[in-house]
N, C-alpha and C positions, 0 to 999 in steps of 0.2 A: 739299319732299319729303316725300311719308306714308308709311313701308310698317309694312305690315299683316302683324302676329306671329304667325302663325297652327301651330296643334300642337297637342298633347292637352289638355286639362283637364279633362274628368269621370274620367280614371282613371288621368291623370297625377300625382306625388308634388307639393306643395304646388299643385297646378291649374295647372302649368305656368308660376307666377308668376315664381319665379329666372330662368330664359333669357332671359325677356322681358324682364325688368326690365334684368337684364346689361346687354342688348345693344340695349334702347331706350337706356341711359344711354352707352352707346359710341356710338351714331346720332348722339346729337346731338353731343356732344364731337367727335368727330372727320369728321362727315359735315356736318351742322348741319338731321338731315333728324331726324323727329319718328318716331314710332312708335305705330301704334295695339295699342293692347294688351286685349284682347278680359279678358283677368282683372282690369283697374281696370274699365273699361269698364260691365262689368255693377255694378259697386258704384253706379256711377252713374245708371247708367238701370233699377233698382229697389228697391223702397222696402226697409226692413229685415225686414220679415214675411215678404217674393217671398224675398229674399238666407236667412233663417232654416230656412224652411217648401220651399226648394225637393226635398231630399235627404227630406222625408217626403211630402212632394205624389207623389214619385215613385212612391212604395210604395201611397200608400192615395187619393189622389187624382189621378188623370192628367188628368181635366178641367181642374183649374186648373193640372197641370204642366205642359199644355199649352200652358195658354194667356200663361203665364211666359214656357216656352221660345223660342214663337212669336213672343214681341215681341225677346226678345234676338234669336235667328236674325232676323229682318228687318232690327234695326238693325246687326247686324255685314254682312249683306247690301248695302243699302245704300250703307254705307260703302266695302265692295269697291268696290258699284261704282261712283258719286261721290267721292272723296277718294282713291280710294287709289294710290301711280305703282307700287311695285313689294309683292310682297309676301316674306318671307321665311320658310319654311315650317320647323318641327323635326319630322322624323320620325321616330318612335323606336315602343317596339309600343304604349304610351299612344293613339300619334297613330292606331295601326292597330286600336283596339280600340275607338274611337268613329268617328261618323259624320261632325262638323263639319269637321274637317279638311279631309275627302274633299269636301267639298260646298264649301267655301271656293275649292279650290283648284281647281272645275270651273268656280266663277263666274270664277277672274280669270282660267283659261284664255280663258274665253267673251270677256273683257274688252279678251284680248293682254298682260294686265300682262303684266311679266318675274316669274316664280316661279323664286325659289332656295330648292332645298330641299336643305336638312341632313342625314345623316344618319352613322350611323356601323353601321347597318345593310345585310350585301351588298347590292347590288341584284341580287341575283335571288331577293331573300326579298321587296321590293316591290313593289307591286300594279304591274300593267302599265299601268292608269290615271292612277294617281297620277306613273309615270313620263311617261306620255304630255302629263301638265298641266306638267310641271315644266321651264324653260331649261337650269338646269344642275341638276347633282347633286352636290353636294361633300358631302365626308367629316367635317367639321368645323367647329366656329366662328370659330377660328385663321383658316383657309382660308377659310371666307365674309368674315371683315375684309380679307380681300387681293382678293376676287373685288369685293368693295363697293369698295375705295380704285378699282381698277383701271377699276369702269365709273362711280362716281360721283364721283373726286377729291376732293378738299380743300377746304372754302370757310371767308372767314374768319367767323369766330365772330361772330355778330347777335342782337338779340335775337327771339324768333321764337317762337309759342306756336301750339298747335293748337286751331283753335275748334269742339268737334262738334257744333256749332248751327249753324253755318254753313256753305253748301254749297263757301264757298271759304276756302282756309287765311290764316289772317290772318298780319299780319306789323307789328313796334313798333318 
C-alpha cells in the first residue's frame, strides 16, 4: 500500500521533511506500507539547477518558476490519481498558508481515497473545505498510528519497494 504524505512544505519548518521521514519509517516498520514523500520526490524529479533556482525564480522569473512548479504539480497529482491508496495530511499553520495541500486533499477526495487529517489546530479554525475532504480528523500522530493500525492491521515484514516509474507497486 502507498500512503501519500500531504502537508505544508513551502512555509513549513525544514519544508515538512521531519514528520514525513518519521511517519514513513513507522509505516514501513509497522504496516509494511510505503510512503510517498513529496519533499524527497522533488529531489528525484528536478535537476540540481531547478532545485537551487526555485526560490530565486519565484521572485524574478515567474515563467521559469511556473514551468518547474507545474512539473511538480503534475507529478504529485499523477501519483495521487494512479498510485496512492490513502492520504495522511498534516494540517498546521504552514499547510493553511500554502495551496498545494488543499489541492491534493481535493484530488484525493475526488478519487475517494481515505484521508486521515492530523491536526492540533482546533476544528473550528480549520477550513470547511479541508474538513469536508477528510474522512478522519485526528489530534496527533500517536492517535493516527492507532487509527492506521486499526484500519490496516500489522503485516509480516517482507522486502518491498515502490518504483515511482511503474504504474504498479513492485514486490521483491
